[in-house]
HTML snippet that shows the backbone in 3Dmol.js (N, CA, C, O; Angstrom):
<script src="https://3Dmol.org/build/3Dmol-min.js"></script>
<div id="view" style="width:600px;height:400px;position:relative"></div>
<script>
const pdb = `
ATOM      1  N   UNK A   1     157.700 153.475 159.178  1.00  0.00           N
ATOM      2  CA  UNK A   1     156.426 153.151 159.761  1.00  0.00           C
ATOM      3  C   UNK A   1     155.362 154.027 159.098  1.00  0.00           C
ATOM      4  O   UNK A   1     155.394 155.251 159.230  1.00  0.00           O
ATOM      5  N   UNK A   2     154.439 153.416 158.400  1.00  0.00           N
ATOM      6  CA  UNK A   2     153.386 154.147 157.690  1.00  0.00           C
ATOM      7  C   UNK A   2     152.197 154.365 158.616  1.00  0.00           C
ATOM      8  O   UNK A   2     151.803 153.475 159.371  1.00  0.00           O
ATOM      9  N   UNK A   3     151.643 155.554 158.542  1.00  0.00           N
ATOM     10  CA  UNK A   3     150.466 155.866 159.344  1.00  0.00           C
ATOM     11  C   UNK A   3     149.234 155.815 158.464  1.00  0.00           C
ATOM     12  O   UNK A   3     149.236 156.321 157.342  1.00  0.00           O
ATOM     13  N   UNK A   4     148.196 155.208 158.975  1.00  0.00           N
ATOM     14  CA  UNK A   4     146.923 155.167 158.270  1.00  0.00           C
ATOM     15  C   UNK A   4     146.249 156.529 158.405  1.00  0.00           C
ATOM     16  O   UNK A   4     146.013 156.990 159.521  1.00  0.00           O
ATOM     17  N   UNK A   5     145.938 157.176 157.287  1.00  0.00           N
ATOM     18  CA  UNK A   5     145.362 158.529 157.300  1.00  0.00           C
ATOM     19  C   UNK A   5     143.828 158.501 157.357  1.00  0.00           C
ATOM     20  O   UNK A   5     143.203 159.562 157.387  1.00  0.00           O
ATOM     21  N   UNK A   6     143.218 157.330 157.372  1.00  0.00           N
ATOM     22  CA  UNK A   6     141.766 157.282 157.430  1.00  0.00           C
ATOM     23  C   UNK A   6     141.296 157.595 158.851  1.00  0.00           C
ATOM     24  O   UNK A   6     141.901 157.150 159.827  1.00  0.00           O
ATOM     25  N   UNK A   7     140.215 158.364 158.956  1.00  0.00           N
ATOM     26  CA  UNK A   7     139.721 158.729 160.283  1.00  0.00           C
ATOM     27  C   UNK A   7     139.101 157.529 161.003  1.00  0.00           C
ATOM     28  O   UNK A   7     138.652 156.567 160.381  1.00  0.00           O
ATOM     29  N   UNK A   8     139.093 157.619 162.305  1.00  0.00           N
ATOM     30  CA  UNK A   8     138.488 156.548 163.087  1.00  0.00           C
ATOM     31  C   UNK A   8     136.965 156.618 162.951  1.00  0.00           C
ATOM     32  O   UNK A   8     136.425 157.676 162.625  1.00  0.00           O
ATOM     33  N   UNK A   9     136.277 155.519 163.192  1.00  0.00           N
ATOM     34  CA  UNK A   9     134.818 155.545 163.121  1.00  0.00           C
ATOM     35  C   UNK A   9     134.194 156.554 164.096  1.00  0.00           C
ATOM     36  O   UNK A   9     133.191 157.193 163.779  1.00  0.00           O
ATOM     37  N   UNK A  10     134.786 156.686 165.263  1.00  0.00           N
ATOM     38  CA  UNK A  10     134.276 157.658 166.232  1.00  0.00           C
ATOM     39  C   UNK A  10     134.465 159.075 165.720  1.00  0.00           C
ATOM     40  O   UNK A  10     133.579 159.916 165.868  1.00  0.00           O
ATOM     41  N   UNK A  11     135.610 159.340 165.120  1.00  0.00           N
ATOM     42  CA  UNK A  11     135.858 160.658 164.542  1.00  0.00           C
ATOM     43  C   UNK A  11     134.893 160.968 163.415  1.00  0.00           C
ATOM     44  O   UNK A  11     134.401 162.092 163.308  1.00  0.00           O
ATOM     45  N   UNK A  12     134.619 159.981 162.572  1.00  0.00           N
ATOM     46  CA  UNK A  12     133.644 160.172 161.486  1.00  0.00           C
ATOM     47  C   UNK A  12     132.252 160.448 162.047  1.00  0.00           C
ATOM     48  O   UNK A  12     131.533 161.303 161.531  1.00  0.00           O
ATOM     49  N   UNK A  13     131.871 159.729 163.100  1.00  0.00           N
ATOM     50  CA  UNK A  13     130.556 159.938 163.707  1.00  0.00           C
ATOM     51  C   UNK A  13     130.440 161.353 164.269  1.00  0.00           C
ATOM     52  O   UNK A  13     129.413 162.009 164.096  1.00  0.00           O
ATOM     53  N   UNK A  14     131.486 161.819 164.938  1.00  0.00           N
ATOM     54  CA  UNK A  14     131.470 163.184 165.470  1.00  0.00           C
ATOM     55  C   UNK A  14     131.429 164.214 164.344  1.00  0.00           C
ATOM     56  O   UNK A  14     130.765 165.243 164.467  1.00  0.00           O
ATOM     57  N   UNK A  15     132.130 163.945 163.256  1.00  0.00           N
ATOM     58  CA  UNK A  15     132.118 164.868 162.119  1.00  0.00           C
ATOM     59  C   UNK A  15     130.715 164.964 161.514  1.00  0.00           C
ATOM     60  O   UNK A  15     130.245 166.061 161.211  1.00  0.00           O
ATOM     61  N   UNK A  16     130.047 163.824 161.336  1.00  0.00           N
ATOM     62  CA  UNK A  16     128.685 163.846 160.789  1.00  0.00           C
ATOM     63  C   UNK A  16     127.713 164.511 161.757  1.00  0.00           C
ATOM     64  O   UNK A  16     126.831 165.259 161.332  1.00  0.00           O
ATOM     65  N   UNK A  17     127.865 164.247 163.052  1.00  0.00           N
ATOM     66  CA  UNK A  17     126.990 164.889 164.035  1.00  0.00           C
ATOM     67  C   UNK A  17     127.169 166.401 163.996  1.00  0.00           C
ATOM     68  O   UNK A  17     126.190 167.143 164.073  1.00  0.00           O
ATOM     69  N   UNK A  18     128.404 166.862 163.877  1.00  0.00           N
ATOM     70  CA  UNK A  18     128.666 168.301 163.799  1.00  0.00           C
ATOM     71  C   UNK A  18     128.059 168.898 162.548  1.00  0.00           C
ATOM     72  O   UNK A  18     127.492 169.990 162.594  1.00  0.00           O
ATOM     73  N   UNK A  19     128.170 168.199 161.431  1.00  0.00           N
ATOM     74  CA  UNK A  19     127.565 168.695 160.183  1.00  0.00           C
ATOM     75  C   UNK A  19     126.045 168.830 160.327  1.00  0.00           C
ATOM     76  O   UNK A  19     125.464 169.842 159.936  1.00  0.00           O
ATOM     77  N   UNK A  20     125.421 167.810 160.884  1.00  0.00           N
ATOM     78  CA  UNK A  20     123.957 167.833 161.002  1.00  0.00           C
ATOM     79  C   UNK A  20     123.488 168.895 161.989  1.00  0.00           C
ATOM     80  O   UNK A  20     122.468 169.545 161.759  1.00  0.00           O
ATOM     81  N   UNK A  21     124.210 169.075 163.070  1.00  0.00           N
ATOM     82  CA  UNK A  21     123.861 170.133 164.022  1.00  0.00           C
ATOM     83  C   UNK A  21     124.003 171.498 163.361  1.00  0.00           C
ATOM     84  O   UNK A  21     123.149 172.367 163.539  1.00  0.00           O
ATOM     85  N   UNK A  22     125.075 171.690 162.603  1.00  0.00           N
ATOM     86  CA  UNK A  22     125.284 172.964 161.921  1.00  0.00           C
ATOM     87  C   UNK A  22     124.175 173.239 160.906  1.00  0.00           C
ATOM     88  O   UNK A  22     123.698 174.370 160.808  1.00  0.00           O
ATOM     89  N   UNK A  23     123.763 172.226 160.154  1.00  0.00           N
ATOM     90  CA  UNK A  23     122.675 172.403 159.187  1.00  0.00           C
ATOM     91  C   UNK A  23     121.381 172.744 159.923  1.00  0.00           C
ATOM     92  O   UNK A  23     120.627 173.610 159.479  1.00  0.00           O
ATOM     93  N   UNK A  24     121.121 172.080 161.029  1.00  0.00           N
ATOM     94  CA  UNK A  24     119.926 172.380 161.817  1.00  0.00           C
ATOM     95  C   UNK A  24     119.925 173.810 162.324  1.00  0.00           C
ATOM     96  O   UNK A  24     118.892 174.479 162.300  1.00  0.00           O
ATOM     97  N   UNK A  25     121.071 174.282 162.782  1.00  0.00           N
ATOM     98  CA  UNK A  25     121.161 175.666 163.246  1.00  0.00           C
ATOM     99  C   UNK A  25     120.981 176.654 162.104  1.00  0.00           C
ATOM    100  O   UNK A  25     120.356 177.700 162.277  1.00  0.00           O
ATOM    101  N   UNK A  26     121.527 176.327 160.935  1.00  0.00           N
ATOM    102  CA  UNK A  26     121.360 177.200 159.772  1.00  0.00           C
ATOM    103  C   UNK A  26     119.888 177.283 159.384  1.00  0.00           C
ATOM    104  O   UNK A  26     119.431 178.326 158.917  1.00  0.00           O
ATOM    105  N   UNK A  27     119.149 176.208 159.571  1.00  0.00           N
ATOM    106  CA  UNK A  27     117.725 176.219 159.244  1.00  0.00           C
ATOM    107  C   UNK A  27     116.901 176.937 160.316  1.00  0.00           C
ATOM    108  O   UNK A  27     115.893 177.570 160.003  1.00  0.00           O
ATOM    109  N   UNK A  28     117.321 176.843 161.557  1.00  0.00           N
ATOM    110  CA  UNK A  28     116.510 177.317 162.685  1.00  0.00           C
ATOM    111  C   UNK A  28     116.778 178.765 163.077  1.00  0.00           C
ATOM    112  O   UNK A  28     115.836 179.513 163.341  1.00  0.00           O
ATOM    113  N   UNK A  29     118.019 179.167 163.118  1.00  0.00           N
ATOM    114  CA  UNK A  29     118.372 180.487 163.646  1.00  0.00           C
ATOM    115  C   UNK A  29     117.837 181.672 162.839  1.00  0.00           C
ATOM    116  O   UNK A  29     117.472 182.677 163.448  1.00  0.00           O
ATOM    117  N   UNK A  30     117.769 181.615 161.504  1.00  0.00           N
ATOM    118  CA  UNK A  30     117.178 182.753 160.794  1.00  0.00           C
ATOM    119  C   UNK A  30     115.705 182.992 161.164  1.00  0.00           C
ATOM    120  O   UNK A  30     115.261 184.139 161.211  1.00  0.00           O
ATOM    121  N   UNK A  31     114.959 181.935 161.422  1.00  0.00           N
ATOM    122  CA  UNK A  31     113.569 182.089 161.832  1.00  0.00           C
ATOM    123  C   UNK A  31     113.476 182.730 163.214  1.00  0.00           C
ATOM    124  O   UNK A  31     112.627 183.590 163.447  1.00  0.00           O
ATOM    125  N   UNK A  32     114.346 182.311 164.126  1.00  0.00           N
ATOM    126  CA  UNK A  32     114.361 182.897 165.466  1.00  0.00           C
ATOM    127  C   UNK A  32     114.765 184.365 165.395  1.00  0.00           C
ATOM    128  O   UNK A  32     114.156 185.215 166.045  1.00  0.00           O
ATOM    129  N   UNK A  33     115.790 184.657 164.609  1.00  0.00           N
ATOM    130  CA  UNK A  33     116.221 186.043 164.445  1.00  0.00           C
ATOM    131  C   UNK A  33     115.150 186.899 163.797  1.00  0.00           C
ATOM    132  O   UNK A  33     114.942 188.044 164.198  1.00  0.00           O
ATOM    133  N   UNK A  34     114.474 186.357 162.805  1.00  0.00           N
ATOM    134  CA  UNK A  34     113.392 187.094 162.154  1.00  0.00           C
ATOM    135  C   UNK A  34     112.234 187.351 163.099  1.00  0.00           C
ATOM    136  O   UNK A  34     111.636 188.427 163.085  1.00  0.00           O
ATOM    137  N   UNK A  35     111.923 186.370 163.911  1.00  0.00           N
ATOM    138  CA  UNK A  35     110.847 186.532 164.912  1.00  0.00           C
ATOM    139  C   UNK A  35     111.227 187.619 165.929  1.00  0.00           C
ATOM    140  O   UNK A  35     110.399 188.444 166.315  1.00  0.00           O
ATOM    141  N   UNK A  36     112.486 187.601 166.346  1.00  0.00           N
ATOM    142  CA  UNK A  36     112.965 188.614 167.294  1.00  0.00           C
ATOM    143  C   UNK A  36     112.889 190.001 166.661  1.00  0.00           C
ATOM    144  O   UNK A  36     112.449 190.956 167.300  1.00  0.00           O
ATOM    145  N   UNK A  37     113.318 190.109 165.408  1.00  0.00           N
ATOM    146  CA  UNK A  37     113.240 191.394 164.720  1.00  0.00           C
ATOM    147  C   UNK A  37     111.797 191.833 164.520  1.00  0.00           C
ATOM    148  O   UNK A  37     111.496 193.023 164.612  1.00  0.00           O
ATOM    149  N   UNK A  38     110.903 190.892 164.250  1.00  0.00           N
ATOM    150  CA  UNK A  38     109.476 191.225 164.140  1.00  0.00           C
ATOM    151  C   UNK A  38     108.965 191.852 165.433  1.00  0.00           C
ATOM    152  O   UNK A  38     108.243 192.848 165.402  1.00  0.00           O
ATOM    153  N   UNK A  39     109.339 191.267 166.566  1.00  0.00           N
ATOM    154  CA  UNK A  39     108.896 191.793 167.858  1.00  0.00           C
ATOM    155  C   UNK A  39     109.467 193.185 168.109  1.00  0.00           C
ATOM    156  O   UNK A  39     108.781 194.038 168.671  1.00  0.00           O
ATOM    157  N   UNK A  40     110.703 193.427 167.704  1.00  0.00           N
ATOM    158  CA  UNK A  40     111.346 194.726 167.910  1.00  0.00           C
ATOM    159  C   UNK A  40     110.816 195.788 166.955  1.00  0.00           C
ATOM    160  O   UNK A  40     110.601 196.931 167.360  1.00  0.00           O
ATOM    161  N   UNK A  41     110.603 195.425 165.695  1.00  0.00           N
ATOM    162  CA  UNK A  41     110.235 196.401 164.673  1.00  0.00           C
ATOM    163  C   UNK A  41     108.727 196.506 164.467  1.00  0.00           C
ATOM    164  O   UNK A  41     108.258 197.408 163.773  1.00  0.00           O
ATOM    165  N   UNK A  42     107.972 195.597 165.061  1.00  0.00           N
ATOM    166  CA  UNK A  42     106.522 195.631 164.897  1.00  0.00           C
ATOM    167  C   UNK A  42     106.075 195.155 163.529  1.00  0.00           C
ATOM    168  O   UNK A  42     105.010 195.550 163.054  1.00  0.00           O
ATOM    169  N   UNK A  43     106.862 194.323 162.896  1.00  0.00           N
ATOM    170  CA  UNK A  43     106.494 193.772 161.592  1.00  0.00           C
ATOM    171  C   UNK A  43     106.009 192.340 161.768  1.00  0.00           C
ATOM    172  O   UNK A  43     106.033 191.793 162.870  1.00  0.00           O
ATOM    173  N   UNK A  44     105.575 191.750 160.679  1.00  0.00           N
ATOM    174  CA  UNK A  44     105.102 190.367 160.754  1.00  0.00           C
ATOM    175  C   UNK A  44     105.676 189.505 159.638  1.00  0.00           C
ATOM    176  O   UNK A  44     105.258 188.359 159.475  1.00  0.00           O
ATOM    177  N   UNK A  45     106.612 190.023 158.877  1.00  0.00           N
ATOM    178  CA  UNK A  45     107.112 189.259 157.734  1.00  0.00           C
ATOM    179  C   UNK A  45     108.542 188.746 157.898  1.00  0.00           C
ATOM    180  O   UNK A  45     108.966 187.877 157.136  1.00  0.00           O
ATOM    181  N   UNK A  46     109.281 189.252 158.854  1.00  0.00           N
ATOM    182  CA  UNK A  46     110.682 188.844 158.997  1.00  0.00           C
ATOM    183  C   UNK A  46     110.834 187.417 159.524  1.00  0.00           C
ATOM    184  O   UNK A  46     111.749 186.700 159.117  1.00  0.00           O
ATOM    185  N   UNK A  47     109.949 187.006 160.421  1.00  0.00           N
ATOM    186  CA  UNK A  47     109.991 185.627 160.922  1.00  0.00           C
ATOM    187  C   UNK A  47     109.756 184.609 159.819  1.00  0.00           C
ATOM    188  O   UNK A  47     110.567 183.698 159.649  1.00  0.00           O
ATOM    189  N   UNK A  48     108.664 184.737 159.061  1.00  0.00           N
ATOM    190  CA  UNK A  48     108.462 183.802 157.943  1.00  0.00           C
ATOM    191  C   UNK A  48     109.554 183.895 156.876  1.00  0.00           C
ATOM    192  O   UNK A  48     109.937 182.882 156.291  1.00  0.00           O
ATOM    193  N   UNK A  49     110.054 185.100 156.623  1.00  0.00           N
ATOM    194  CA  UNK A  49     111.140 185.246 155.652  1.00  0.00           C
ATOM    195  C   UNK A  49     112.393 184.535 156.149  1.00  0.00           C
ATOM    196  O   UNK A  49     113.087 183.888 155.365  1.00  0.00           O
ATOM    197  N   UNK A  50     112.689 184.647 157.434  1.00  0.00           N
ATOM    198  CA  UNK A  50     113.821 183.933 158.005  1.00  0.00           C
ATOM    199  C   UNK A  50     113.643 182.434 157.942  1.00  0.00           C
ATOM    200  O   UNK A  50     114.599 181.694 157.710  1.00  0.00           O
ATOM    201  N   UNK A  51     112.407 181.985 158.152  1.00  0.00           N
ATOM    202  CA  UNK A  51     112.112 180.558 158.066  1.00  0.00           C
ATOM    203  C   UNK A  51     112.392 180.036 156.658  1.00  0.00           C
ATOM    204  O   UNK A  51     113.031 178.997 156.491  1.00  0.00           O
ATOM    205  N   UNK A  52     111.915 180.757 155.655  1.00  0.00           N
ATOM    206  CA  UNK A  52     112.135 180.341 154.268  1.00  0.00           C
ATOM    207  C   UNK A  52     113.620 180.409 153.920  1.00  0.00           C
ATOM    208  O   UNK A  52     114.165 179.479 153.325  1.00  0.00           O
ATOM    209  N   UNK A  53     114.270 181.504 154.290  1.00  0.00           N
ATOM    210  CA  UNK A  53     115.692 181.663 154.006  1.00  0.00           C
ATOM    211  C   UNK A  53     116.512 180.559 154.673  1.00  0.00           C
ATOM    212  O   UNK A  53     117.394 179.977 154.042  1.00  0.00           O
ATOM    213  N   UNK A  54     116.230 180.273 155.929  1.00  0.00           N
ATOM    214  CA  UNK A  54     116.942 179.222 156.638  1.00  0.00           C
ATOM    215  C   UNK A  54     116.709 177.855 156.029  1.00  0.00           C
ATOM    216  O   UNK A  54     117.636 177.053 155.918  1.00  0.00           O
ATOM    217  N   UNK A  55     115.468 177.585 155.633  1.00  0.00           N
ATOM    218  CA  UNK A  55     115.154 176.297 155.014  1.00  0.00           C
ATOM    219  C   UNK A  55     115.908 176.128 153.702  1.00  0.00           C
ATOM    220  O   UNK A  55     116.490 175.075 153.445  1.00  0.00           O
ATOM    221  N   UNK A  56     115.897 177.166 152.877  1.00  0.00           N
ATOM    222  CA  UNK A  56     116.586 177.098 151.583  1.00  0.00           C
ATOM    223  C   UNK A  56     118.095 176.951 151.784  1.00  0.00           C
ATOM    224  O   UNK A  56     118.733 176.141 151.112  1.00  0.00           O
ATOM    225  N   UNK A  57     118.663 177.724 152.697  1.00  0.00           N
ATOM    226  CA  UNK A  57     120.102 177.647 152.949  1.00  0.00           C
ATOM    227  C   UNK A  57     120.480 176.266 153.508  1.00  0.00           C
ATOM    228  O   UNK A  57     121.473 175.677 153.082  1.00  0.00           O
ATOM    229  N   UNK A  58     119.698 175.756 154.449  1.00  0.00           N
ATOM    230  CA  UNK A  58     119.974 174.440 155.019  1.00  0.00           C
ATOM    231  C   UNK A  58     119.836 173.326 153.998  1.00  0.00           C
ATOM    232  O   UNK A  58     120.645 172.400 153.963  1.00  0.00           O
ATOM    233  N   UNK A  59     118.809 173.420 153.169  1.00  0.00           N
ATOM    234  CA  UNK A  59     118.608 172.410 152.133  1.00  0.00           C
ATOM    235  C   UNK A  59     119.751 172.442 151.119  1.00  0.00           C
ATOM    236  O   UNK A  59     120.233 171.393 150.692  1.00  0.00           O
ATOM    237  N   UNK A  60     120.183 173.640 150.734  1.00  0.00           N
ATOM    238  CA  UNK A  60     121.307 173.753 149.803  1.00  0.00           C
ATOM    239  C   UNK A  60     122.571 173.143 150.412  1.00  0.00           C
ATOM    240  O   UNK A  60     123.336 172.465 149.725  1.00  0.00           O
ATOM    241  N   UNK A  61     122.779 173.387 151.692  1.00  0.00           N
ATOM    242  CA  UNK A  61     123.951 172.822 152.367  1.00  0.00           C
ATOM    243  C   UNK A  61     123.854 171.292 152.426  1.00  0.00           C
ATOM    244  O   UNK A  61     124.854 170.604 152.217  1.00  0.00           O
ATOM    245  N   UNK A  62     122.666 170.756 152.708  1.00  0.00           N
ATOM    246  CA  UNK A  62     122.488 169.304 152.732  1.00  0.00           C
ATOM    247  C   UNK A  62     122.763 168.688 151.366  1.00  0.00           C
ATOM    248  O   UNK A  62     123.387 167.632 151.270  1.00  0.00           O
ATOM    249  N   UNK A  63     122.298 169.346 150.315  1.00  0.00           N
ATOM    250  CA  UNK A  63     122.552 168.846 148.960  1.00  0.00           C
ATOM    251  C   UNK A  63     124.045 168.845 148.671  1.00  0.00           C
ATOM    252  O   UNK A  63     124.566 167.900 148.080  1.00  0.00           O
ATOM    253  N   UNK A  64     124.732 169.900 149.085  1.00  0.00           N
ATOM    254  CA  UNK A  64     126.179 169.982 148.874  1.00  0.00           C
ATOM    255  C   UNK A  64     126.905 168.879 149.654  1.00  0.00           C
ATOM    256  O   UNK A  64     127.823 168.249 149.129  1.00  0.00           O
ATOM    257  N   UNK A  65     126.499 168.650 150.890  1.00  0.00           N
ATOM    258  CA  UNK A  65     127.111 167.586 151.692  1.00  0.00           C
ATOM    259  C   UNK A  65     126.882 166.230 151.031  1.00  0.00           C
ATOM    260  O   UNK A  65     127.798 165.412 150.953  1.00  0.00           O
ATOM    261  N   UNK A  66     125.667 165.994 150.560  1.00  0.00           N
ATOM    262  CA  UNK A  66     125.352 164.721 149.917  1.00  0.00           C
ATOM    263  C   UNK A  66     126.144 164.552 148.619  1.00  0.00           C
ATOM    264  O   UNK A  66     126.631 163.460 148.325  1.00  0.00           O
ATOM    265  N   UNK A  67     126.273 165.625 147.848  1.00  0.00           N
ATOM    266  CA  UNK A  67     127.001 165.556 146.586  1.00  0.00           C
ATOM    267  C   UNK A  67     128.489 165.284 146.817  1.00  0.00           C
ATOM    268  O   UNK A  67     129.108 164.510 146.086  1.00  0.00           O
ATOM    269  N   UNK A  68     129.051 165.923 147.835  1.00  0.00           N
ATOM    270  CA  UNK A  68     130.474 165.771 148.124  1.00  0.00           C
ATOM    271  C   UNK A  68     130.777 164.526 148.947  1.00  0.00           C
ATOM    272  O   UNK A  68     131.945 164.210 149.171  1.00  0.00           O
ATOM    273  N   UNK A  69     129.779 163.835 149.387  1.00  0.00           N
ATOM    274  CA  UNK A  69     129.999 162.645 150.202  1.00  0.00           C
ATOM    275  C   UNK A  69     130.469 162.964 151.604  1.00  0.00           C
ATOM    276  O   UNK A  69     131.026 162.101 152.283  1.00  0.00           O
ATOM    277  N   UNK A  70     130.252 164.199 152.052  1.00  0.00           N
ATOM    278  CA  UNK A  70     130.640 164.591 153.388  1.00  0.00           C
ATOM    279  C   UNK A  70     132.095 164.991 153.521  1.00  0.00           C
ATOM    280  O   UNK A  70     132.550 165.294 154.624  1.00  0.00           O
ATOM    281  N   UNK A  71     132.837 164.999 152.419  1.00  0.00           N
ATOM    282  CA  UNK A  71     134.250 165.386 152.476  1.00  0.00           C
ATOM    283  C   UNK A  71     134.352 166.894 152.694  1.00  0.00           C
ATOM    284  O   UNK A  71     133.537 167.671 152.197  1.00  0.00           O
ATOM    285  N   UNK A  72     135.372 167.281 153.446  1.00  0.00           N
ATOM    286  CA  UNK A  72     135.654 168.696 153.642  1.00  0.00           C
ATOM    287  C   UNK A  72     136.587 169.155 152.535  1.00  0.00           C
ATOM    288  O   UNK A  72     137.229 168.338 151.874  1.00  0.00           O
ATOM    289  N   UNK A  73     136.660 170.452 152.336  1.00  0.00           N
ATOM    290  CA  UNK A  73     137.588 170.995 151.342  1.00  0.00           C
ATOM    291  C   UNK A  73     139.010 170.632 151.735  1.00  0.00           C
ATOM    292  O   UNK A  73     139.391 170.722 152.903  1.00  0.00           O
ATOM    293  N   UNK A  74     139.774 170.228 150.758  1.00  0.00           N
ATOM    294  CA  UNK A  74     141.160 169.863 151.017  1.00  0.00           C
ATOM    295  C   UNK A  74     141.343 168.395 151.340  1.00  0.00           C
ATOM    296  O   UNK A  74     142.471 167.903 151.373  1.00  0.00           O
ATOM    297  N   UNK A  75     140.239 167.684 151.581  1.00  0.00           N
ATOM    298  CA  UNK A  75     140.358 166.240 151.828  1.00  0.00           C
ATOM    299  C   UNK A  75     140.576 165.533 150.490  1.00  0.00           C
ATOM    300  O   UNK A  75     140.076 165.991 149.462  1.00  0.00           O
ATOM    301  N   UNK A  76     141.306 164.438 150.491  1.00  0.00           N
ATOM    302  CA  UNK A  76     141.550 163.709 149.233  1.00  0.00           C
ATOM    303  C   UNK A  76     140.306 163.026 148.721  1.00  0.00           C
ATOM    304  O   UNK A  76     140.346 162.374 147.677  1.00  0.00           O
TER     305      UNK A  76
END
`;
const viewer = $3Dmol.createViewer("view");
viewer.addModel(pdb, "pdb");
viewer.setStyle({}, {cartoon: {color: "spectrum"}});
viewer.zoomTo();
viewer.render();
</script>
């Protein structure tokens, strides 16, 4: 009895939703952390630096996902 190794459509949808949520958090959390550090340290540059860093990291991750077709490492 052969088993079909292709994921179900629901599983694929959950996988894509998880990827997009993770990319959104990668873009958003550095700005929040930088803003928090700005408030603690009395600076004004960590929030914008976190915003730029998060945007660049998230964009790089999106490009990688698009290039790989959404496949995870080890997938055929």
